[in-house]
C-alpha positions in Angstrom: 13.4 -13.1 65.4 15.5 -12.6 68.5 15.4 -8.8 67.9 11.6 -8.8 67.8 11.4 -10.8 71.0 13.8 -8.5 72.8 12.1 -5.3 71.5 8.8 -6.5 72.8 10.2 -6.9 76.3 12.0 -3.5 76.2 8.9 -1.8 74.9 6.6 -3.3 77.6 9.1 -2.6 80.4 9.6 1.0 79.4 5.8 1.7 79.3 5.2 -0.2 82.5 2.3 -2.3 81.1 0.6 -4.2 83.9 -1.7 -7.2 83.5 -3.8 -6.0 86.3 -4.5 -2.8 84.4 -4.7 -4.0 80.8 -5.2 -7.8 81.2 -6.2 -8.4 77.6 -3.2 -6.5 76.4 -0.9 -8.3 78.7 -2.3 -11.7 77.5 -1.6 -10.8 73.9 1.9 -9.9 74.8 2.5 -13.1 76.6 1.0 -15.1 73.8 3.2 -13.5 71.2 6.3 -14.0 73.4 5.4 -17.7 73.9 5.1 -18.3 70.2 8.3 -16.5 69.5 10.1 -18.4 72.2 9.0 -21.8 70.8 9.9 -20.7 67.3 13.3 -19.7 68.5 13.7 -23.1 70.2 12.6 -25.0 67.0 12.9 -23.0 63.9 11.8 -26.0 61.7 8.4 -26.3 63.4 5.9 -25.3 60.7 2.9 -25.7 63.0 3.7 -22.5 64.9 2.0 -19.6 63.2 2.9 -16.0 64.2 -0.2 -13.8 64.6 1.2 -10.8 62.6 -2.1 -8.9 62.7 -2.2 -9.2 66.5 1.4 -8.0 66.6 0.7 -4.9 64.6 -2.4 -4.1 66.7 -0.3 -4.6 69.8 2.5 -2.3 68.7 0.0 0.4 67.7 -1.7 0.3 71.1 1.6 0.4 72.9 2.6 3.5 70.9 -0.7 5.2 72.0 0.1 4.3 75.6 3.6 5.8 75.1 2.1 9.2 73.9 -0.3 9.2 76.8 2.5 8.7 79.2 4.5 11.5 77.7 1.5 13.9 78.0 0.9 12.9 81.6 4.6 13.5 82.3 4.5 16.9 80.7 1.5 17.9 82.7 3.0 16.6 85.9 6.3 18.6 85.3 4.3 21.8 84.7 2.5 21.3 88.0 5.8 20.7 89.8 7.4 23.8 88.2 4.4 25.9 89.2 4.7 24.7 92.8 8.4 25.5 92.8 7.7 29.0 91.6 5.1 29.5 94.3 7.6 28.3 96.9 10.2 30.8 95.6 7.8 33.6 95.8 6.8 32.6 99.3 10.4 32.3 100.5 11.4 35.6 98.9 8.4 37.4 100.4 9.1 35.9 103.8 12.7 37.1 103.6 11.7 40.6 102.5 9.1 40.7 105.3 11.6 39.6 107.8 14.1 42.3 106.6 11.4 45.0 106.9 10.3 43.9 110.3 13.9 43.3 111.6 15.2 46.6 113.0 18.9 45.5 113.0 18.7 44.5 109.3 17.1 47.8 108.3 19.8 49.7 110.1 22.5 47.6 108.5 21.0 48.2 105.0 20.8 51.9 105.7 24.4 51.9 106.8 25.5 50.1 103.6 23.5 52.6 101.5 25.2 55.5 103.3 28.6 54.1 102.7 27.9 53.6 99.0 26.8 57.2 98.7 29.9 58.4 100.5 32.1 56.3 98.2 30.5 57.8 95.2 31.0 61.3 96.6 34.7 60.5 97.3 35.1 59.2 93.7 33.7 62.4 92.3 35.9 64.4 94.5 39.0 62.5 93.4 38.1 63.0 89.8 37.7 66.8 90.4 41.1 66.9 92.3 42.8 64.9 89.5 41.3 67.3 86.9 42.7 70.3 88.9 46.1 68.7 89.2 46.2 68.1 85.4 45.1 71.7 84.8 47.9 72.9 87.1 50.4 70.7 85.2 49.2 72.2 82.0 49.5 75.7 83.2 53.0 75.1 84.3 53.9 73.8 80.9 55.6 76.1 78.4 53.4 74.9 75.6 50.0 75.0 77.2 49.4 78.6 76.0 50.6 77.7 72.5 48.2 74.7 72.6 45.3 77.0 73.3 46.4 79.5 70.6 47.0 76.8 68.0 43.7 75.1 68.6 41.9 78.5 68.3 43.6 79.2 65.0 42.8 75.7 63.6 39.2 76.1 64.6 39.0 79.5 62.9 40.4 78.2 59.6 38.2 75.0 59.8 41.2 72.7 60.1 40.2 69.6 62.1 43.5 69.0 63.9 44.0 69.8 67.6 47.0 69.7 69.9 46.3 67.8 73.1 48.2 66.9 76.2 48.6 63.5 77.9 47.7 63.8 81.6 50.0 60.9 82.5 53.1 61.6 80.6 52.6 65.4 80.2 53.5 65.0 76.5 51.6 66.7 73.6 50.1 64.9 70.6 48.0 65.8 67.6 44.4 64.7 67.5 41.7 64.7 64.7 38.5 66.0 66.3 36.1 64.6 63.7 37.6 61.1 63.4 38.5 61.0 67.2 41.9 59.5 66.6 45.4 60.4 67.6 47.8 61.5 64.8 51.4 60.9 64.1 53.5 63.6 62.4 53.5 61.4 59.3 49.7 61.5 59.2 49.5 65.3 58.4 50.5 67.0 55.2 53.7 69.1 54.6 51.5 72.2 54.4 50.0 71.4 57.8 53.5 70.7 59.3 54.7 74.1 57.9 51.7 75.8 59.3 52.2 74.4 62.8 55.9 75.4 62.7 55.2 78.9 61.5 52.4 79.4 64.1 54.8 78.3 66.8 57.5 80.7 65.5 54.9 83.5 65.4 53.6 82.7 68.9 57.1 82.8 70.4 57.6 86.4 69.2 55.2 87.8 71.8 55.2 88.1 75.6 51.5 87.8 76.0 49.0 85.2 74.9 47.1 87.8 72.9 50.1 88.4 70.6 50.3 92.1 71.3 53.5 92.8 73.1 56.8 91.8 71.3 59.4 90.1 73.5 62.0 92.7 74.5 65.0 90.5 73.7 64.1 90.2 70.0 65.7 93.0 68.0 66.1 91.6 64.5 63.7 89.2 62.8 64.6 87.2 59.6 61.8 85.2 57.8 62.7 83.1 54.8 59.9 82.2 52.3 57.0 82.3 54.8 54.2 81.8 52.3 55.5 79.8 49.4 55.2 76.4 51.1 51.5 76.7 52.0 48.4 75.7 50.1 45.9 78.3 48.9 43.6 77.7 51.9 46.2 78.6 54.5 48.3 81.1 52.4 46.1 84.1 53.0 45.9 83.5 56.8 49.7 83.3 57.0 50.0 86.4 54.8 47.9 88.4 57.2 50.2 87.3 60.1 53.2 88.5 58.1 51.6 91.8 57.6 50.9 92.1 61.3 54.6 91.3 62.0 55.6 94.1 59.6 53.5 96.5 61.6 55.1 95.4 64.9 57.9 97.3 66.6 61.0 95.4 65.7 64.3 97.2 65.1 64.8 95.3 61.8 62.8 92.8 59.8 64.2 90.9 56.8 61.8 88.9 54.7 63.1 86.7 51.8 61.1 85.0 49.1 61.7 83.2 45.8 58.2 84.0 44.7 57.4 87.3 43.0 53.7 86.8 43.7 54.4 86.5 47.4 56.7 89.5 47.3 53.9 91.6 45.7 51.4 90.3 48.2 53.6 91.0 51.2 54.7 94.5 50.1 51.2 95.6 49.0 50.6 99.1 50.4 53.9 99.2 52.2 55.2 102.7 51.7 57.5 105.2 53.4 61.1 105.4 54.4 60.8 102.5 56.9 60.6 99.9 54.1 63.1 99.1 51.4 62.7 96.6 48.6 65.6 94.7 46.9 66.0 92.0 44.3 68.9 89.6 44.3 70.5 89.0 40.9 73.0 86.4 39.9 75.2 86.7 36.8 76.5 83.8 34.7 79.6 83.5 36.8 77.4 82.9 39.9 78.1 86.3 41.5 75.1 87.8 43.3 74.3 91.4 43.7 71.4 93.6 45.0 69.3 96.0 43.2 67.1 98.4 45.1 63.8 99.6 43.6 61.1 101.9 44.9 58.1 100.7 43.0 57.0 97.1 43.1 56.0 95.7 39.8 53.2 93.3 39.2 54.2 89.6 38.6 53.1 89.9 35.0 55.1 93.1 34.3 58.1 91.7 36.1 58.1 88.6 33.8 57.4 90.7 30.8 60.4 92.9 31.4 62.6 89.8 32.0 61.5 88.4 28.6 61.9 91.8 27.0 65.6 92.0 28.2 66.1 88.4 27.0 64.8 89.3 23.6 67.5 91.9 23.2 70.3 89.4 23.5 72.1 87.7 20.6 74.3 84.6 20.0 77.4 86.4 21.3 75.7 87.0 24.7 75.2 83.3 25.4 77.6 81.9 28.0 77.8 78.1 28.0 77.7 77.8 31.8 74.7 80.1 32.1 71.5 78.0 32.8 69.4 81.1 33.0 68.1 80.6 29.4 66.7 77.1 30.2 64.6 78.4 33.0 63.3 81.4 31.0 61.1 79.3 28.7 58.4 78.9 31.5 58.3 82.7 31.9 57.9 83.1 28.1 54.9 80.7 28.1 53.3 82.4 31.2 53.6 85.9 29.7 52.1 84.7 26.4 49.2 83.0 28.3 48.6 86.1 30.4 48.6 88.3 27.3 46.1 86.0 25.5 43.8 86.2 28.5 43.3 89.9 27.7 42.2 89.0 24.2 40.3 85.7 24.5 38.0 84.1 27.0 40.1 80.9 27.0 43.6 81.7 28.2 44.8 78.1 27.7 45.5 78.7 24.0 49.3 78.8 24.0 49.4 75.4 22.2 50.3 74.3 18.7 46.7 72.9 18.3 45.3 76.3 18.8 47.5 78.2 16.3 44.5 79.2 14.1 42.9 81.1 17.0 46.1 82.9 17.8 46.4 83.8 14.1 42.9 85.2 14.3 43.8 87.4 17.2 46.6 88.8 15.1 44.2 89.5 12.2 41.6 91.2 14.3 44.1 93.4 16.2 46.3 94.4 13.2 43.7 94.3 10.4 46.1 92.1 8.3 46.5 88.4 7.7 49.6 86.8 9.2 52.2 86.1 6.5 53.2 82.5 5.8 56.6 83.2 7.2 55.1 84.4 10.5 52.8 81.4 10.6 55.8 79.1 10.4 57.6 81.0 13.1 54.4 81.0 15.3 54.1 77.2 15.0 57.8 76.8 15.9 57.3 79.2 18.8 54.3 77.3 20.2 56.2 74.0 19.9 59.3 75.3 21.7 57.5 76.9 24.7 55.6 73.7 25.4 58.4 71.3 24.8 61.1 73.3 26.6 58.9 73.8 29.7 59.6 70.1 30.4 63.2 69.6 29.3 66.3 71.8 28.4 67.0 73.0 24.9 69.4 75.3 23.0 69.8 78.7 24.5 69.6 80.4 21.0 66.1 78.9 20.6 65.0 80.3 23.9 66.2 83.8 22.9 64.5 83.4 19.5 61.2 82.5 21.3 61.6 85.7 23.4 62.1 87.8 20.3 59.1 86.3 18.5 56.9 86.9 21.6 57.9 90.5 21.9 57.3 91.1 18.2 53.9 89.4 18.3 52.7 91.5 21.3 54.1 94.7 19.8 52.2 94.1 16.5 49.0 93.1 18.2 48.9 95.7 21.0 51.6 98.4 20.7 50.2 100.4 23.7 50.4 97.3 25.9 53.9 96.5 24.7 55.1 100.1 25.5 53.5 100.1 28.9 55.0 96.8 30.0 58.6 97.1 28.7 59.4 100.4 30.5 
């Protein structure tokens, strides 16, 4: 009851209801307040009846008055904001007009604008000077010419790595021009590292940036395995550089390689007394010796003749310390695969699972079926050349495989056999 009484007072006060304005409404409020006050003073008085319908009507009307007040307030605020905006426009316009009409202010603004333009010109000039300074620093560097050369090579072979210089520290760093990130040495592949190293070696051979004039203090050049460490994409580019080096005017050039394929590629079309070719051999005691030869053999013929010589050995030729036999099994498999490539479309047939097709090659080329004994030996041969290519085995089995391969090739294609072994 107390709460109702208090809420009526608060509601009336907030809305500012005046008797002079809404006299009937004010009387209703006073009457309700009077009854509530008496009831609060004597709660046991049953003669006092609260006019609930009048109360509901009163509250509804007061709510309407509240909404009307809010709307009037909103309209009034909008009017005030509009006046404020108009005042701001007038003030701004007055200030602008004063500035335009005031000669001293115009001169001051013009002076400020001039100073700003001069500052911009000076900043641009400073940038140009700093760029020239950086360029001079680069030109003084021993590596700037190499940077230009290297980036040109990488662009020509579509390798998205660039060598850049830091203007502050004058250090050089690798940069990926597509991803726009700096690279550490660990971020590039071994092949890319080897390519950068070889290109620097090649660049340093010449006096001029066009790589035409050899440095006069270089008399002898030694290059060890220049191609073997590169992937196929960069291999041919480096091969062309090696051939260019061979045509240059060095007193002596020594090129070493473990790869017979690389050897054949490097020496291709090299003739005359200015070039000599050697092969380094090592016997079972570890003693090395040189053999000079005039005609370069193809990789296949080279391997064929190695297997042919191996097939002529016997048990008594095996030396326990000699590991040569264990490495020869890969050569046996490669020769057999290469030989089959001349006879079949699929060269990947040197497997036990493909024995029937290999037997069919024998039948077609010889006109005879392979005997059961030869079929057993063929199966054993296919097992050995695939198993031994991954782990060591007995030397006598390696020699036996070489003997079987030579007999098979001789039976299937005698002309090929005779041409390759000599």
